[in-house]
N, C-alpha and C positions, 0 to 999 in steps of 0.2 A: 300495489306497486312495491317492487323489491328495492330495498335500500342497501347501499354499499356498506360493508363492515369496515370500520377504521380501527387499525391497531395503533393506539396511542403509545408514545415512547415513555418508558419509565425513567426515573432519574438514574438508575443503575445502568440502563442501556445507553443513555446519553453520555454518561461518564466513560463507559467502555469505548464508545465511538470516538470521543474526544482524545482519549489516551492512545488509541491504536490506529486510527485512520492515518495512512501514510507510512506507517511502520509495519503494517501487517497487510497482506493481500486482501483486497475488498471482498473477494469470494470467501475467504476464511472468516472475515467478520460476519458475512451473511450466514455462514454455517453456525457460528456462535450465537448470533441474534436471529434464530430461526423464525421468529414471529414476523420478521420484516423481509421484504424482497430486496434484491440487489438494487433495483432502481430506487426504492425507498431509502436505502442507505446512501446512495449518491445524492439524492435530493436533500436529505437531512444534513449531510456533510456540507453541501453547498450553502444551505440556509445558515449554518453555523460558521461559515467562512473557513472551513477546514480544507486543506490542500494536501496533495501528495508531496512528500518531502524528498527532494532529489538534491544530492550534492553537486557541486560544480564538476564538469567533465574532467577538468585537470586533476581533480582529486583521485580519480581512478588510475591515473598514470604516475602518481607520486611513487618514489622508491619504496615506500612502506607497503604499497599494494601490488607492486610489479609481479611478485612471485606467488601471489595468493590466488586461490580459487574464488569464484564468484560467491560461494557460500561463506568462505572465510571473510571476504570483503564485507558482505552483508552483516555478519556478526560484529565485525570491528566498527562499522558505521552505525550500528543500531537500526538497521533497515531490514525490510523483507528481502528474501532472495529474488523474488520476481521484480521488485522495484529496482534493485541493483542491475539485474540482468537486462531489463528493458531499457533503462537509462544509459547503461554502459554502451550498448549497441547503438542506441539512437544518437547519443552525443559524440561518441568517439569516432563513429564511422568505420570502425574496425570490423574486419571479417573474422569470425570465430570458427575455427576448425575443430571437428570432433575426432578423437583418436579411435 
């Protein structure tokens, strides 16, 4: 009978996940932690009570961020580009046009 191979998490991998989950796209975390699948990362984050960190929608519309690009906003908020982009569109209801 074939047994399933289990990749146990090292303390360094758990520390990396705790420090970066919510600030770094999960796909990038999966690339860095190549021994673990994307679903494994989601499961471990859930087991540890880690969540994606999204600021309030009103924060995107403050005068400080009004003339910034999404990349600049992400840098200022200490978040990933993808987290700011997804949350900005979802919560603000705004339509974004590309030039």
